[in-house]
C-alpha positions in Angstrom: -4.0 -18.8 -1.8 -7.2 -20.6 -1.4 -7.8 -21.8 2.2 -5.6 -24.9 2.8 -4.4 -24.5 -0.8 -7.5 -26.3 -2.0 -7.4 -26.4 -5.9 -10.8 -24.7 -6.3 -10.0 -22.1 -9.0 -10.9 -23.9 -12.2 -10.3 -22.4 -15.7 -14.0 -21.5 -15.9 -13.8 -19.7 -12.6 -10.6 -17.9 -13.6 -12.4 -16.4 -16.6 -14.8 -14.6 -14.2 -12.6 -14.2 -11.1 -9.6 -12.4 -12.7 -11.7 -9.7 -14.5 -13.5 -9.2 -11.2 -10.2 -8.8 -9.3 -9.1 -6.4 -12.0 -12.1 -4.2 -11.5 -11.6 -4.2 -7.7 -8.1 -3.0 -8.1 -9.2 -0.2 -10.5 -12.0 0.7 -8.1 -9.3 1.2 -5.4 -7.3 3.7 -7.5 -4.6 1.3 -8.5 -3.6 0.0 -11.9 -3.7 -3.8 -12.6 -0.9 -5.0 -14.9 -1.3 -8.8 -14.8 -3.4 -11.4 -13.0 -3.0 -15.2 -13.4 -2.5 -18.2 -11.2 -3.1 -21.8 -10.5 -6.1 -23.7 -9.0 -4.9 -23.0 -5.5 -3.4 -19.4 -5.8 -3.4 -16.2 -7.7 -0.6 -13.8 -8.6 -1.4 -10.1 -9.2 0.9 -7.4 -10.5 -0.3 -3.9 -10.0 0.8 -0.4 -9.7 -0.2 1.0 -6.3 -1.5 4.5 -5.9 0.5 6.3 -3.1 -2.7 7.0 -1.2 -3.7 3.3 -1.0 -2.4 1.0 1.7 -1.5 -2.5 0.7 -3.3 -4.1 3.6 -6.5 -2.3 2.7 -6.2 -3.2 -0.9 -5.7 -6.9 0.0 -8.6 -6.8 2.4 -10.9 -5.5 -0.4 -9.5 -7.9 -3.1 -9.8 -11.0 -0.9 -13.1 -10.0 0.7 -14.9 -8.9 -2.4 -13.6 -11.8 -4.5 -14.6 -14.4 -1.9 -18.1 -12.9 -1.8 -18.2 -12.9 -5.6 -17.2 -16.6 -5.8 -19.6 -17.6 -3.0 -22.5 -15.7 -4.5 -21.9 -16.8 -8.1 -20.4 -20.3 -7.7 -22.5 -22.0 -5.0 -21.0 -25.4 -5.8 -17.8 -24.2 -4.2 -19.7 -24.2 -0.9 -17.8 -21.7 1.2 -14.8 -20.3 -0.7 -12.1 -18.6 1.5 -8.7 -17.2 0.8 -5.9 -18.3 3.1 -4.9 -15.8 5.8 -2.1 -13.5 4.9 -0.5 -12.7 1.5 2.9 -12.1 0.0 3.9 -8.8 -1.6 7.0 -7.7 -3.4 8.0 -4.4 -4.9 9.2 -4.6 -8.5 11.6 -2.1 -10.1 10.4 -0.6 -13.4 13.0 -2.4 -15.4 11.7 -5.8 -14.1 8.0 -5.2 -14.7 8.0 -7.0 -18.1 9.8 -10.0 -16.7 7.3 -10.3 -13.8 4.4 -9.9 -16.2 5.9 -12.8 -18.3 6.3 -14.9 -15.2 2.7 -14.4 -14.1 1.4 -14.8 -17.6 3.1 -18.2 -17.9 2.1 -19.6 -14.5 0.8 -23.0 -15.7 3.8 -23.6 -17.8 6.2 -22.8 -14.9 4.4 -25.2 -12.7 4.3 -27.9 -15.3 8.1 -27.5 -15.9 8.9 -27.0 -12.3 10.5 -23.7 -13.2 8.7 -21.6 -10.6 10.5 -18.9 -8.6 10.2 -20.2 -5.0 9.9 -16.8 -3.4 6.9 -16.0 -5.5 5.1 -19.2 -4.8 5.1 -19.6 -1.0 
């Protein structure tokens, strides 16, 4: 989530931010499966490498993406992610369902059909 849930992630920023996060994940020996979100938060589904710690991956993702946004979108002033993060494990048989949920973020929010555990 962006700091204080400020709606700073516009569609034009998404188009650059999500591929950047994708590359950060790959660079950390993990496999990104889906990235999407809303103006104030991002959902990422990825396959973790057993040698990678979640906390280190999140540190890199949040740190590098904040720096990327601040260096390339100066009109954002000082972009920061909110402290902390939520993480869930997903069984292989539910991966496609979670990909669909993440892919359709804007629709879920418009229809108020979000999964509360995933959003807070």
